[in-house]
C-alpha positions as CSV (number, residue, x, y, z in Angstrom):
1,M,12.5,5.1,0.0
2,A,9.8,2.5,0.2
3,T,6.6,3.1,2.1
4,V,4.3,0.6,3.8
5,G,1.2,2.2,2.2
6,E,2.6,1.9,-1.3
7,G,3.7,-1.7,-0.6
8,L,0.2,-2.7,0.5
9,D,-1.4,-1.0,-2.6
10,K,1.1,-2.8,-4.8
11,V,0.4,-6.3,-3.3
12,V,-3.3,-5.9,-3.8
13,E,-2.7,-4.7,-7.4
14,G,-1.0,-8.0,-8.0
15,A,-4.3,-9.8,-7.6
16,F,-5.9,-7.8,-10.5
17,T,-7.4,-10.1,-13.2
18,R,-7.2,-7.6,-16.0
19,P,-4.7,-4.8,-16.8
20,A,-5.8,-1.2,-16.0
21,P,-6.3,1.1,-19.0
22,K,-3.1,2.4,-20.4
23,S,-3.9,5.3,-22.8
24,A,-5.0,8.7,-21.5
25,G,-8.3,8.5,-23.4
26,A,-9.1,5.1,-22.0
27,Q,-8.2,6.2,-18.5
28,M,-10.4,9.3,-18.8
29,R,-13.3,7.3,-20.1
30,Y,-13.0,4.9,-17.2
31,L,-12.9,7.7,-14.6
32,V,-15.9,9.4,-16.3
33,R,-17.9,6.1,-16.0
34,K,-16.9,5.6,-12.4
35,L,-17.5,9.2,-11.3
36,K,-20.6,9.6,-13.5
37,G,-19.6,12.7,-15.3
38,T,-16.9,14.9,-16.7
39,R,-17.3,17.6,-14.1
40,A,-16.4,15.3,-11.2
41,V,-13.3,14.0,-13.1
42,A,-12.2,17.6,-13.9
43,Q,-12.4,18.5,-10.2
44,L,-10.6,15.4,-9.2
45,L,-7.7,15.9,-11.7
46,R,-7.7,19.7,-11.3
47,V,-8.2,20.4,-15.0
48,S,-11.1,22.0,-17.0
49,Q,-14.2,20.0,-17.9
50,R,-13.5,20.8,-21.6
51,T,-10.0,19.2,-21.3
52,V,-11.6,16.0,-19.9
53,E,-14.1,16.0,-22.8
54,R,-11.2,16.3,-25.3
55,Y,-9.4,13.3,-23.7
56,V,-12.6,11.3,-23.8
57,R,-13.0,11.9,-27.6
58,D,-9.2,11.3,-28.1
59,Q,-8.7,14.8,-29.4
60,I,-5.8,15.1,-26.9
61,R,-3.7,12.0,-26.5
62,K,-0.6,12.9,-24.5
63,P,-1.1,14.5,-21.1
64,R,1.5,16.6,-19.3
65,P,3.7,14.4,-17.0
66,E,2.0,15.6,-13.7
67,L,-1.5,15.1,-15.2
68,A,-0.4,11.6,-16.5
69,A,0.8,10.7,-13.0
70,R,-2.5,11.9,-11.3
71,L,-4.6,10.1,-13.9
72,E,-2.7,6.9,-13.5
73,R,-2.9,7.1,-9.7
74,E,-6.7,7.8,-9.7
75,V,-7.4,5.0,-12.1
76,R,-5.4,2.5,-10.1
77,K,-7.1,3.5,-6.9
78,R,-10.5,2.7,-8.4
79,W,-9.6,-0.3,-10.6
80,Q,-11.3,-3.6,-9.9
81,P,-12.6,-2.8,-6.4
82,Q,-14.2,-6.2,-5.9
83,V,-10.9,-8.1,-6.7
84,R,-9.1,-5.7,-4.4
85,A,-11.6,-6.3,-1.6
86,R,-11.4,-10.1,-2.1
87,A,-7.6,-10.1,-2.0
88,K,-7.6,-8.0,1.2
89,Q,-10.2,-10.3,2.8
90,T,-8.3,-13.4,1.9
91,A,-5.1,-12.0,3.4
92,A,-6.8,-10.8,6.5
93,T,-8.6,-14.1,7.2
94,T,-6.7,-17.1,5.8
95,T,-3.4,-16.5,4.1
96,G,-1.7,-13.5,5.7
97,L,1.1,-11.6,4.0
98,M,4.7,-12.2,3.2
99,I,6.9,-9.3,4.1
100,D,10.4,-8.7,2.7
101,T,12.2,-5.8,4.3
102,R,15.6,-4.3,4.8
103,A,15.6,-1.8,7.6
104,R,17.3,-0.8,10.8
105,F,15.7,-2.4,13.9
106,G,16.3,-1.1,17.4
107,F,14.8,-2.3,20.6
108,T,13.5,-1.1,23.9
109,A,14.0,-3.9,26.3
110,A,15.0,-4.7,29.9
111,P,18.2,-3.1,31.4
112,G,21.3,-5.1,30.7
113,T,20.2,-6.3,27.2
114,T,21.5,-5.1,23.9
115,D,19.3,-2.5,22.2
116,D,21.7,-1.3,19.6
117,A,20.0,-0.8,16.3
118,R,21.2,-3.0,13.4
119,L,20.4,-3.2,9.7
120,R,18.6,-6.4,9.1
121,H,17.1,-8.1,6.0
122,L,14.0,-10.1,7.0
123,T,11.6,-12.2,4.9
124,L,8.8,-13.8,6.8
125,A,5.1,-14.6,6.8
126,L,2.8,-12.4,8.8
127,P,-0.3,-14.1,10.2
128,P,-3.7,-13.0,9.0
129,Q,-4.4,-10.9,12.1
130,H,-1.4,-8.7,11.4
131,A,-2.4,-8.3,7.7
132,A,-5.9,-7.4,8.9
133,R,-4.5,-4.7,11.1
134,L,-2.4,-3.2,8.3
135,F,-5.3,-3.2,5.8
136,E,-7.8,-1.8,8.4
137,A,-5.4,1.0,9.3
138,Q,-4.8,1.9,5.7
139,E,-8.5,2.0,4.9
140,A,-9.1,4.2,7.9
141,G,-6.6,6.7,6.5
142,A,-3.7,6.1,8.8
143,G,-0.5,7.9,8.0
144,E,2.8,6.3,7.0
145,Q,4.2,6.5,10.5
146,R,1.2,4.6,11.9
147,L,1.5,1.9,9.2
148,R,5.2,1.5,10.0
149,Q,4.4,1.2,13.7
150,I,1.9,-1.6,13.0
151,A,4.4,-3.3,10.7
152,A,7.1,-3.0,13.4
153,E,4.7,-4.5,16.0
154,A,3.9,-7.4,13.6
155,L,7.6,-8.1,13.0
156,G,8.3,-7.8,16.7
157,E,5.7,-10.3,17.5
158,V,6.4,-12.8,14.8
159,Y,10.2,-12.6,14.5
160,F,11.7,-11.1,17.6
161,R,9.3,-12.4,20.2
162,D,8.5,-15.6,18.3
163,N,4.7,-15.3,18.9
164,G,5.1,-14.8,22.7
165,R,7.6,-17.6,23.3
166,R,10.6,-15.4,24.1
167,A,11.8,-11.8,24.7
168,H,8.7,-10.7,26.6
169,G,8.4,-6.9,26.8
170,L,10.6,-6.3,23.8
171,E,9.5,-3.3,21.8
172,V,10.7,-3.0,18.2
173,E,11.6,0.3,16.5
174,F,11.5,0.2,12.7
175,S,13.6,2.9,11.0
176,D,15.9,3.7,8.0
177,L,13.6,1.6,5.7
178,E,15.7,0.7,2.6
179,H,13.4,-1.9,1.0
180,L,9.9,-3.1,1.7
181,E,7.8,-5.6,-0.3
182,F,4.7,-7.5,0.4
183,E,3.3,-10.7,-1.2
184,L,0.0,-12.4,-0.9
């Protein structure tokens, strides 16, 4: 199942100008530089300081699968922070985001209207203010449910209510998310 948080991270990673380190030793050296020491990296990855030192010197080359996943995640989280910030700033102020999703959309609307949930595939541009809300919520540590709620509000405003031109008072419910992708 796709998540909004992962989709936002992935779209920002698309703006990277250089590839992130691939080998375990290069990833460890990068984290040691960023966190200014092997002890901080050891605590972050939940391994011993000696293990980190061995990876830095390429005495160990192949990490366990769970350590490899943690290492990859922590490097990607810290890789090219200025490029990441610039991409978010551009999306939040000028370009907005493209969203491509396949999910079940239901509605809360006035009595007498249809509110049956249907599976829809939508691809549309979200204006910069909605991109800004998504990125701000993600940086503030909002959970997946809150990010989905913000995305549903954005889709409701842009697609279903046509930026305030129709369907006033329509509230969109976003569930059964099958596919979600963002583009800058």
